[in-house]
N, C-alpha and C positions, 0 to 999 in steps of 0.2 A: 504493500500499500504506500510505502514511502516514495517509491518511484513514481507512482501516480500522482501523489501530492506535489512532488517537484515539477512534474510535467504541467500540472494544472496551474501552479504558481507562475510558470513561464508563459503559458499560453492564454491566461485570463485576459491580459491587456498588453498589447504592443509587443508580444514575444519577448518580454523582459520581466524578470522577477519583481523589480520595483514597481511595475505597473499595477501589481496587486494592491499596493497601498491606496490606489485611487478607488478601490471598490466601495469603501464606506462613504465616499463623497457623492455618489450618485443619489442615494436616498436623501442626503442633505440638500442637493440641488433640487430634488423633487419638492421638498418642503419649502424651499426658497421661492420657487415658482408659484406655489399655492399662496404663499403669503403676499407675493407681489399682486396676484390677481385679486385677492380679497381686499387688499389695501386700496388698490385702484378703484374697486367697486364700492368702497366705503363700508364694507361689511364688518360687523363686530363678531367676537367669539360666540359661537352658539351656546357655550357654557363656560363659566369662569370669567376671569378678567383679562386673561392673556390669550390672544389668538395663537401666538407661538406655542404656548404650552398645550393648548387644546389640540393643535395639529400634531404636536410631538407625541402626545400620549396615544394618538390614533395611528399615526404613521409608523412609529417604531415597531409595534407588534405586527401590524398588517404587512409592512414591507419586509420585515424579517421573515415572516411566513412565505411570502411570495418569492423573495430572492433565493432563500435557501432551497425551497422545494423545486423551483423552476430550474435553477442551475444544477441541482442534483440530476434532474431528468435530462438536461442538455449534456451533462457530462458523459452520458452513455453514447450520445451521437458523436461528440467530439473525440472521445477516447476509444471508440470501437476498435481501431486497429490494435490496441493494446490487448484485446481479448485473444489475439493470436498467440500471445505469450502464455504458456501453460500455467504459470504461477499466478496470473492475474485473473480474478473472477469479477463478475458483475458487481458484487457487494463491495469489493475493493475500490472500484471506481466510484461507486455511490458514496461510501463513507469517507473517502479521501476528499471528495468535493464538499461533503457535509462539514468536515473538519474545518476546511478553509472558509466556508461561508459563515459558519458560526463564529469564528474569530472575527470576520469582517463585521458581523452583526454587533458583537461586543464593542468593537472599535467605533461603530456608528453611534451606539448608545453613549459611549464616553465623549465623543466629539460633540454630540447634541447637548449633553449635560454642560460641557464647558461653554458652548456658544450661548445657551440660554442663560447661564450664570453671568457671562460677560455682558449680556444685553439687559441685565437687571431683572430678569425673571427668577422665580423661585422653582428650580428644577428638582427640589427634594420632595419625594412622595409623602403623603400623609401617613401611609403604612408601608414601611420598607419591606416587611415580610411578604405582604400580598403583592407588592410590585415585583419583587424578585420571583415569586412563584408564578405570577402571570407571564413574565418573560421566559422563564424556563419551560413553562407549559407550551408557550408559543413555539419554542425551539423543538420540543418534543413533537408537536403537531407537524411542523415543517419537515422534520426528518422522517416521520412516519409516512406522510403523504409523498415525500420525495422518494422514499424507497419503493412504495407501491407504484407510483407513476414511472419511476426509473426502470423498474422491471418490465412494465408494460411497454415502455419505449424501447427497451432492448429487443423486443419482439417485433414491434410495429413502430418504426422511426417516426411516421407521421403523427403519432400520438403526442409528441413533444409540442407540435403546433396546436393540436386540439387543446392541450392543457394550458398553453400560453393564452389562448383565447378565453378559456374558462376563467382564468385569473382576472381578466378584465371585469367579468361579472362579480367575481368574489370581492374585488376592490371596491367597486361602486356600491355594493350592498354591505360593506364591512362596518359602516358607521363611522368611518374615518372623518368624513366631512359633515356629519350631522349627529344629532342626539336622538337616539332610538326612542326615548321616552316621549319625544315630541310627536311621534307618529301615531296614527290610529292603532288600537290594540291588535287588530287582525294583521296589519302590515308588520308591526313589530314582532309578532309571533312568527310570521313567515320568514322574516330575516334572521330570526334567532337560530335557525337551522344552519346558518353559515358559521362554521367554526372560527373563522377569522373575526367575525363580529364579536364572538364570545371572548376572544383574546383582547380586543379593543375595550370592551365593556369592563373586563376584569382589571385592565391596566388603569382605566380612568377612575374606577371605583377606589383604587389604591391611592390615586393622586388627589382626588377631590373628595373631601369628607361628606359633602352634601350631594354627591352624585349617586342617586338611587336608581339602579338599573332594574327594570321590571322583567327582564328576560335573561339576566346573567345566570348561567348554569355551569359552574366550574367542572363538575363531574362529567358533563357532556363533552367539554373540551378535552379533558384528560382521556376519556373513553375513546373519542374520535382519533386522537393521536396514537394511542396504544393499539387500537383496533386496526388502523391503517398500517402501522409498523408490523403487526403480527401477520396481516394478510400479505404484505409485501414480502416478508421473509418466507412465508409458506409458498407463495407463488414462485419466488426465486428458486426455492429448492425443487419445486415441481417442474420448472421449465429450464433448469440449468443446462441440461444436455442439449436441448433444442437450441438454446441461445448460442452455446459454444460451437455447435456443429454449423450454425448459420452465420458464423462470424466471417 
């Protein structure tokens, strides 16, 4: 797996290892663009006093899930030639990418924390324990879904595109840009099946003491992540020979 990690570090950006340091900057650029749009439109934070903090508590869990799981799936497409090496398995490629993307996610959180602090915001959560659990649960969800989607992609390469399109819907319905409790009860319930929304609601509940989510279900998020991971591992074991023969 070490060889796969080194290859991923070099190929992630500009065919140079230092390019990997740019990975955490993309989500920050995403947040900056949203802030520019909302500021230009004269919009205020849907909840709380800081638009920056509101976006950060939504974007960090949502983008962590999207980036980690998506690039785990893409790693199979990018590194498929490595499956010709007998010692390299599909899970080696998936977990190597997961390792790098999780590091990038923690760097993203750290940089966001520093930026918010420098701008005069209060980036400290009201409940550190719950904020930590929310982020770790998001990583579990991302890795679980990443393994499942990655194994499917190892058999059907086009599925990486299908999943990328699915993530657009996941993002729009994640609650990153709005407050779920402001929606009609039926709409909020329908969106609650989106595990990314559960991650966002959990994180915001940890940051804002008065943020009462009507749909937050922590056990659903954990169950979804563990279930996806279990299914992915079982599927990989079932189709391992087919994938390796089709390399």
